[in-house]
N, C-alpha and C positions, 0 to 999 in steps of 0.2 A: 123645618126639617130639610137637611141638605140632600141634594141630588148627587149620589155617589156613582152613577153610571159612567162608563168610559166616555171620554170626549174626543178621542183621537185614536188612530190605529195603534200607537205604541201602548196606550192604556188598555185598549181592547185586547191586544195580544197578551199582555201581562195578566189581565183578569180572567180571560176566557180560553186562551190557547196554550201558552207555555206552561200554565199551571195544571194542565191536564195531560193527555197522552200524546201530544204533538211534540216531537223531538227533532225532526228534520230541520237543521239550521236554514236550509234554502227556503223552506215553507215559512218559517218564522220570520225570516228577513223580508220575504215578499209581502207578507201580511202587515208587517210594521211600516212598510213603505208605500203601500197602495191605500189611498184614502177612500174608504167605503162610501163616505158621504157623497162623492161624485156620482155614484150609481143608484142613489136613493131619491125618489121623488121629493119635491120640496115639502110636501105635507108630512113626510116622515123623517125629515132631516134630524130632528131631535132624538130619533131612535137609531141613527145610522150605525152606532158602535155598540148597540145592545146585541146580546146573543139570541137573536130571533130572526125568522124569515119575515120579509116585509113585502107588501104589494108593490108591483112596478107597472101595473096596467094590463089590460087584456086577460084578466084572471090568472096572471102569472106572478111569481114571487122571486125575490133575490134570497138565496139560501142564507141560513144563519152562519155566522163566521166560523163556528166550530166545525160544521159540516163541510164547508169549503176547505178548511185546513185538513180535515180528516181525509177527504177524497183526494186532495192534492198529494198528501203524504203517501197514501196507498198506491199512487201511480209510480212511486220511486223514480221521479223525474231526474234526468241528467241534462246538462247544458247543450248537448249535441242532438237532442231528440226533437222529432216532429210529432206534434200532438193534434188530434182531431177532437174538437169539442162539438157536441150536439146540444144545441140550446144556448145561444149567446146570452139570452135574457137582456139585462141592462149592461152587461159587459164586465161585471166584477170578477167572476171566476176566470174569464178570459184574461184579464189583466194579471191575475196571480200566476196563471200558466205561462203567460208571455214573459213574466219576470224571471222565469227559471229556464224554460225550454228555448231551443233555437228558433223554431217556427210553430205557430199555432194557426190551424185552419178551423174557423168557427162558423157553424151553420145555424141560422135562425129561420124558422118557418114563418113567424108572424112579422109582417113588414114593418109595423110600428116599432117593435123591439129591435129588429135588425137596424133600423135607422137610429134608434136611441143608443144602441151599443156602439155603433160607428162614431156617433157624435161624442159620447162620453169618453171613449178610448182615444179619440183625437186630442183631447185635453192633456193626455199623458204622453203623447208623441211617440207611441210605439211604432216600430218599423217592421216588426216580425209577425204581424197579425194579418191574416187573409180572411175576408168575409164572404159568405154566400147566403142568399135568401132562397132557401130551398127546403125540401123534405129531408129532415135529418136521418130518417130511417134508411135512406138510400146512400148515405155517406157522401164521400167526395172521391169517386172512383179514379178520376184522372190524376189525382194527387197522391193516391195510395201507393205503397203501404205506409201505415203510420206506426210509430213506435209505441204510442199510447193513444187510447181513446177514452173520453169521458162523456157520459150522458148525464145531463143535469135535470131531467124530468123522468117521471116514472113510466115505464113501458110494461105491457102485459107479457112481453117475451123479449128475447135477445135478438135483434134484427140480424138476419143472415148476412146481409151486405156488410154490416159493421164487422162481423166475425171474419169475413173474407178479406176485408181491408186492413185488418190488424196484422202487423209484421210478425214474422217468426221471432220468438222470445219476447213478444209484445204483451202488454197488460191493458185490459179494459175494465172500467168501473161503471156500473149502471144500476139505478134503482129499479127493482122489479116488483110489481104488484099494483092492484087497482086502487083508485082514489078512495079514501076513507076505509080501506081495508088494510090488512097487514102488508107492509112493504119492507124489503130488505135491500141493502146495498150488496150487489154481487160483484166479486172480483174474479176476473177471468185471466188465465195465463195461457198463452199459445206457444206450444213447443212441438216442432216437427209436424206442424199442421193439425195437431191434436189440442183440444180445448179442455182445460180443467176449470171448475167453478167452485167458488167458496162464498158462503154468506158471511158478511163481516160486521154489519151494523143494522139494526132496525131503524127505519127512517119514515118520513112522511113528505112526499113530493107531490106537486101538481102533475097531472097527466102529460105525457109527451104529445104534443100537437103535431099532426102530420096530415097529408093529403087525403087519406082514406076516411078519416073520421071528422074532417072539418074543411069547409071551403076556405081557400086561402084568404087570410085577412089582409086588407089594405090599410 
């Protein structure tokens, strides 16, 4: 029996991304050119291009490729934009964002993953990514406002600091809901300091780790 699962990013995009509702050419191009295998632990390399979330350590996961593409497309990124990412993970979503946007500011609370993301992204020689090992719910106030904000783990609510740091005419995407409960991707638009919210996709993410619910991991 032959293994027909994708073996590289081009095959992955053809099988799982462009054949669905992902139509933004910037997103498709980024996902064809970023090797997901770099961001997956050795134990799971054979599954690197399958359409599933995979463990990356510390009870965290790398999101399935389709969800990465969907969230990125929903942000409506342009090349001149500044993006805040909450939850670097192993760096895959960060790399996709940095392939499109002008600057990416990525915050990771778990020190192990912060180090992993920096190491993984160094292999791709990005010059437009800024890292911070901190509580993502607090955002990055000194670098605000941000044209786009993406949160890559599920929160019980929408952190006020992130709403404040979103620029006017900005967009934020965040999974809302408890672990093992119903979760939805929420898309926020900010206009004239007013926030509108829309549910756009049922999802399942690991919980957002932050200082109130966990001692900082080293």
